[in-house]
C-alpha positions as MATLAB code, in Angstrom:
seq = 'MLELHTYWRSSASYRVRIALALKGLEAASIVVDLKAGEQRAGYLERNPQGLIPLLSDDSFSVGQSLAILEYLEERFPEAPLLPQDPRERARVRSLAAVVCCDIHPLQNLRVQRYLAGELQASKTQVLAWVRHFIDDGLEALEALVARDADRGAFCVGDTPSLADVCLVPQLYNARRYGCDGRRYPTLLEIDRRCLALPAFAAAAPEAQPEAPPGAVPP';
ca = [
     174.415   27.111  136.496;
     173.807   23.995  138.579;
     170.708   23.755  140.780;
     169.882   20.864  143.064;
     166.396   20.143  144.362;
     167.224   18.559  147.678;
     166.226   17.897  151.280;
     168.644   17.726  154.178;
     167.745   14.198  155.295;
     167.209   12.649  151.869;
     169.925   10.032  151.438;
     169.603   10.195  147.652;
     170.231   13.949  147.807;
     173.074   13.322  150.244;
     174.811   11.195  147.582;
     174.702   14.005  145.067;
     175.897   16.593  147.582;
     178.929   14.408  148.335;
     179.775   14.050  144.639;
     179.452   17.795  144.062;
     181.732   18.510  147.023;
     184.345   15.943  145.959;
     184.434   17.522  142.507;
     184.599   21.036  143.911;
     181.322   22.034  142.249;
     178.720   24.433  143.599;
     175.008   23.990  143.054;
     172.259   26.291  144.267;
     170.030   24.342  146.652;
     166.266   24.380  146.202;
     164.720   22.727  149.237;
     161.815   20.332  148.747;
     160.442   19.449  152.184;
     159.524   15.774  152.065;
     157.614   15.808  155.334;
     155.486   18.744  154.214;
     154.625   16.913  150.997;
     155.948   19.685  148.776;
     157.263   17.159  146.267;
     153.648   16.415  145.334;
     152.655   20.008  144.728;
     154.039   22.263  141.994;
     157.247   20.255  141.939;
     155.480   17.570  139.879;
     155.617   19.901  136.898;
     159.401   19.699  137.014;
     159.647   16.030  137.959;
     156.561   13.866  137.339;
     157.912   11.265  139.780;
     157.741   13.821  142.553;
     161.040   12.555  143.956;
     164.317   14.189  144.856;
     167.045   14.862  144.006;
     166.689   16.677  140.717;
     169.718   18.350  139.162;
     169.380   21.202  136.681;
     172.257   22.356  134.505;
     170.966   25.466  132.731;
     167.986   24.212  130.680;
     168.741   20.509  131.201;
     167.357   18.557  134.161;
     167.895   14.989  135.304;
     166.434   13.014  138.182;
     167.454    9.747  139.865;
     170.615   10.008  141.925;
     172.608    7.366  140.020;
     171.894    9.098  136.714;
     172.857   12.435  138.268;
     176.124   10.980  139.570;
     176.970    9.567  136.149;
     176.082   12.888  134.508;
     178.351   14.808  136.873;
     181.156   12.331  136.195;
     180.869   12.781  132.425;
     180.160   16.500  132.475;
     182.874   17.331  134.994;
     185.567   14.616  134.677;
     187.991   16.353  137.032;
     188.408   14.600  140.407;
     187.025   11.366  138.895;
     184.736    9.144  140.922;
     185.093    6.175  138.582;
     188.386    4.288  138.126;
     190.068    4.082  134.725;
     190.185    0.283  134.656;
     186.958   -1.117  133.101;
     186.709   -3.939  135.633;
     187.127   -1.599  138.570;
     184.571    0.775  137.035;
     182.111   -2.099  136.778;
     182.809   -3.054  140.382;
     182.160    0.496  141.583;
     178.890    0.638  139.650;
     177.837   -2.752  141.011;
     178.438   -1.721  144.631;
     176.613    1.571  144.099;
     173.667   -0.293  142.606;
     173.411   -2.580  145.646;
     172.663    0.521  147.703;
     170.595    2.511  145.243;
     168.626   -0.306  143.608;
     168.361   -3.026  146.258;
     168.541   -1.437  149.723;
     167.283    2.133  149.536;
     164.021    1.562  147.587;
     162.740   -0.850  150.243;
     163.273    1.528  153.177;
     162.473    4.934  151.770;
     159.767    7.257  153.001;
     157.035    6.415  150.504;
     157.359    2.671  151.247;
     157.108    3.364  154.968;
     154.043    5.518  154.408;
     152.375    2.774  152.369;
     153.111    0.163  155.016;
     151.711    2.374  157.786;
     148.777    3.735  155.784;
     147.411    1.231  153.288;
     148.576   -1.906  155.099;
     147.997   -0.534  158.628;
     151.388   -1.729  159.846;
     152.363   -0.560  163.313;
     155.421    1.613  163.953;
     157.176   -1.453  165.328;
     156.390   -3.444  162.198;
     157.506   -0.660  159.880;
     160.777   -0.310  161.787;
     161.327   -4.072  161.652;
     160.804   -3.968  157.874;
     163.275   -1.122  157.451;
     165.922   -2.722  159.643;
     165.571   -6.079  157.931;
     166.203   -4.770  154.442;
     168.987   -2.387  155.462;
     170.838   -5.034  157.479;
     170.279   -7.718  154.850;
     171.580   -5.500  152.046;
     174.530   -4.088  153.971;
     175.568   -7.540  155.146;
     175.770   -8.645  151.509;
     177.629   -5.455  150.593;
     180.059   -6.133  153.441;
     180.854   -9.536  151.951;
     181.347   -8.074  148.486;
     183.759   -5.413  149.731;
     185.596   -7.416  152.410;
     186.496  -10.326  150.126;
     188.529   -8.016  147.869;
     191.958   -8.117  149.531;
     193.296   -5.471  147.129;
     190.450   -2.999  147.538;
     192.504   -0.175  149.127;
     191.359    2.339  151.742;
     187.881    2.782  150.265;
     185.348    0.499  148.606;
     187.457    0.270  145.450;
     190.931    1.774  145.512;
     192.562    4.444  147.637;
     190.319    7.372  146.711;
     186.556    7.732  147.143;
     184.429    6.509  144.260;
     180.729    6.448  143.453;
     180.522    3.343  145.639;
     181.616    5.327  148.702;
     179.369    8.232  147.707;
     176.401    5.837  147.899;
     177.606    3.875  150.926;
     177.961    6.745  153.406;
     174.339    7.988  153.207;
     173.067    4.420  153.531;
     175.122    3.876  156.673;
     173.717    7.170  157.983;
     170.259    5.646  157.534;
     171.373    2.415  159.198;
     172.387    4.338  162.301;
     169.240    6.417  162.153;
     167.065    3.291  162.280;
     169.147    1.502  164.896;
     170.526   -1.259  162.682;
     173.176   -3.684  163.906;
     176.437   -2.248  162.568;
     178.423   -5.159  164.006;
     177.335   -7.104  160.942;
     179.312   -4.888  158.554;
     182.582   -3.763  160.211;
     184.484   -3.263  156.938;
     181.872   -0.831  155.685;
     181.957    1.111  158.953;
     185.735    1.381  158.703;
     185.420    2.839  155.202;
     182.656    5.123  156.438;
     184.945    6.540  159.130;
     187.605    7.310  156.535;
     185.075    9.038  154.322;
     183.563   11.128  157.097;
     187.009   12.432  157.994;
     187.219   14.109  154.563;
     185.999   17.729  154.250;
     183.785   16.988  151.240;
     181.810   14.347  153.126;
     181.534   16.585  156.185;
     180.190   19.486  154.110;
     177.557   17.247  152.521;
     176.302   15.792  155.805;
     172.590   16.261  156.550;
     173.203   18.265  159.726;
     175.474   20.672  157.814;
     172.682   21.767  155.476;
     171.093   25.203  155.967;
     167.574   23.773  156.190;
     168.482   21.240  158.903;
     166.611   21.935  162.157;
     168.598   23.786  164.814;
     170.451   21.356  167.018;
     170.256   18.469  164.522;
     173.007   15.954  165.198;
     174.159   12.765  163.443;
     172.330    9.599  164.517;
];
């Protein structure tokens, strides 16, 4: 049985929810409220990092969204999220890593808390930091995707891949923080195609049971 420790607005959890939906898999959701600090309580016994998501498959558990996505791809190869061609697979992994390794870590909640707490940065300064690293990373990702004339309807090819699974939550965050989407029009076009698919809609933050009443997309 699959279980996912998740939170409705966690973009890393959002990635995994999209992958599960695209593969037609169900996972029981165990909510870890980031704002309430629950990830630093008893949850540390399950995941010493205190981060989400965490996927459990019977007695096996794995953290880190990229590792979870790769595990789901290997464990449940139906509805593949990686192309067959080795070069295209590498390209998908590279684009996913831009989001998960270069953009997201610099704008996530614990970085913002450190900036505001330990470094006494103002709300304006924290927001400027977040916007800078999101826009800078997405602008580079835009160039990587747009220069591939044969890319297809999505980041790589004509079906969603792990690259799209990682892109959509990051663009959600970009809108949430008021970033300048005019700098990455190709990515926004792909985002619109993704969000029109039922799997992406079902995984959206506002569609989660723990989302506050009246929550709407940014």
